[in-house]
N, C-alpha and C positions, 0 to 999 in steps of 0.2 A: 778112473780119470782123476787128476788133481783138481780139487775144488778151491777156488780162490775168490772169496767174496770180498773183493777189494776195489778201490777206485784207482784207475790206471790212466796215465797219460803217455802216449807213444808218439814220438816225432817221426816225420817222413813215413807215414803209415797208410797212404792211399794205395800203395802197390808194393810189390816185392816183399822183402823180409818183414818190413813193418806191417804190411797188410796181413800177412800170414800170422804174425804174432798177435795182432789185434783180434783176429778171428779166433785164435786159440784161447786168448783171455776171455772172450765172450763165451765160448763153449765151456770154459771152466767156471762160469758164474760171475765174472767180474763185470764192472761197469767201465766202459772204455771211451776215452776222448782222444781224437787223433788230429794231427795237422800234416800238411804237406805243402811244399812250395808250388807244386803243380796244381793249378786251380781246376783244370779239366779233370784230372785224376781224382781230386778231392770231391768234386761234384758227383762223379760216377760212384765213388766209394760210398758216399752218404746215401745215394739213391739205391745202390745194391744192398747196403746193410743199414737199414733205418735205425738199428739199435746203437750205432755209433753216434757220438756227438763229435763235432769237429769244425775247424775253420782252416782256410789257407794261411800259411805263415812261413816266413823265411827265418830260421833260427839264428842266422848270423846278424839279424837286426834286433837290437835290444828293445826297441819300441814294439815290434811285432811279437817278440817273446812275452813282453808284459801283457799285451792284449790276449795272447794265447792263454796264459795262466789265469787271467781274469775270467775269461769265458769258460775255461775248463773247470775251474773251481766252482763257478756258479752252477755249471751243469752237473758236476759230480757231487757237490756238497763237501768237498775236501779232497785230499790226495793221499794215497798210500804207496803208490809205485810210479816211478818215472823210468821210462825206457828211452834213452837218448840214442835213437837209431839214425838220425839225419846225417848224411855225409855225401860228398861228391868225389868222383875219381880224380879230378884234377887233370893237368896236362900230361901227355905222354911224350917225354923228351929228355935228353940229357940236361943236367943242371944248367950248363952254360947257355942253353937255348930256351930256358924258361923265363918268361917276363915276371917282373915283380908283381904286376897286377894279378897274373894267374896264380902265382905263389900265395899271395895274400888271400885271394878268394877261396882257395882250397883250404887253407888254415882257418879262415873265418867260418866256413860252414862246419868243417869237421871238429875243430878244437874250440873256437869261440862259441859255437852253438852248444857244445856240451857244457862249457863253463856257464853260459847264460841260463840254460835250462836248470842246471843244478842249483845255481844261485837263487833262482826264482822258487824252486821246489823246497829247498831246505827249511825255510821257516815253517812251512805247513807240515812237513814230515816231523819236525821237532815238536810241533804242537800236538801231534799224535803220540809222541814219545816212542816212535818207531816207524819203520818203513823200509823201502828198498829202492836203490838206484842201480840200473844196469846201463853201462856205457858200451858203445860199439867201437871196439878197436879193430884189429885185423892181424892176420899172420904177417902182413907187411910191417906191422909194428913189433914183430918179434925178430925178423930176419933182415929187414930192409927190402927195397924193391927197385932194381935198376930201371931208369927212365920214369920213375914215379916218386921222385924225392919229396915233393910237398905232401903227398898223400902219406908216405911212410913216416915223415917227420911228425905229422899230425897224429897218426895212430900210435907212434911211440909216446908222444906227449899224453895221450889219453890214458895210457897205462900208468904213467906217473901221477896224473890227476886222480885216477881211481884209487890208487894206494893211499895217497895223501888224504882224500876225502874219507876213506874208510877209517883212517886214524883219527881224523877230526870228529867224525860223526858217530863212531862206535859208542862213546859214552852216552849218546842220546838214543841208543838202540836202533840206529839206522845202518843198514848194511849197504855196501857199495862194491860192485863187481864189474868186470868187463869181459866181453866176449871177443875172441879173436878168430873170426871165421877165415877159412881158406876160400877157394874159388866156389862161389855159390851160384847154382844154376839160375839163369834169369836174363832179362834184357841187359842189365848193367854189365855183367861179365861178358856178354856178347859184344858190347861196345868196347870194353877193355881189350878183348881179343882182337877185334878189328883194328884198333889203333896200334896195338903192338905189332900186328902183322904188317901194317903199312910202314911202320918205322924200321922194321928189320928185314923187309923184303922176303917175308915168308908167307905161306898161305895161312888162312885162319885155322884150317884143320891141323896144320903143323904146330901152331901156337897152342891150340887146345890140347893136342896130344902131349906136348911138352909140359903143360900145366898139370895134366892128369898124372903124368909119371912122377911128379914131385912128391906125391903122397904115398904112404905105404899101402893104403887101401885102393889106390889107383882109380879114384873116383872123385867127382865134384860133390860138394855138399848141397843138400836140399834146404830150402827155406824152413821147412818143418823141423829140421834138425836144430836150427838156431832157436826157433820158437819154443821147442820142447825144453831146451836148457834154460831159457829165460823164465819160463813158467816154474821150473824146478827151483831156480835160485830165489824167486820171489815168493814161493809158497812156504808153508810151515816146515816142509821137509828140508828146506835150505836155510833154516833159521840160524845156524851156526857157521854159515859160510860168508865171509866178507874179505875184501882186499885181494880177491883172486883174479887172475888172468886166465881164462879158460879157452883153450884152442879147440875149435871144432873144424878140423881141416883134414881128416883122414890120416893124421899123423904125418906132418910135414916137417922135415929137418932143415931144409934150405930152399930158397926161391931161385 
């Protein structure tokens, strides 16, 4: 098993991909601090895993991000790794039917949240003269995603932000990469499937089957697949990997 004796902050980590990633870092020997906008899920996560530190936080709110980093740095004694996992699916509708409020909220959580957390983390990573940031994009940020334009736009932007940060921070020994997952098993994709089925007058089974057929491996991704790649990228084994967009989607060519 990869050993990572590092101080790690993971956003949106009370459940789903974030929770699985946080557990994987703990198992690898890291010290982990988490946040989540869902207060109930945060309370349960901290109860179930006392080794976590964490507070509820909305990463789209600059003041809450400031408090998150203040608390995390006090708990961890510094920072080596940031995993910006927070994101929302946004509305399922054609562009002309999406409200500006829904558009802005989707970009605020997915893109502004990634920006705000990186901005807060960078001074501490520079102080260490090294570290790693992993941002969460999507294969929707590689191909586009009909009826999910704000989500796709945010995820495309995260790719550009990742490459730019890798260029800016490389001289300081800080690596920046992003993950582009395909359909990941869990509650979130189930909600996406339900919304798409409702919008297109199909059954949820039909939507799921269509999504499965998009990948060469004909399978959904597991949260552990994402967590394993994040651990690799932030470990010594990934020390020369930066500025990359890594798709974990069973080889998807188009959505």
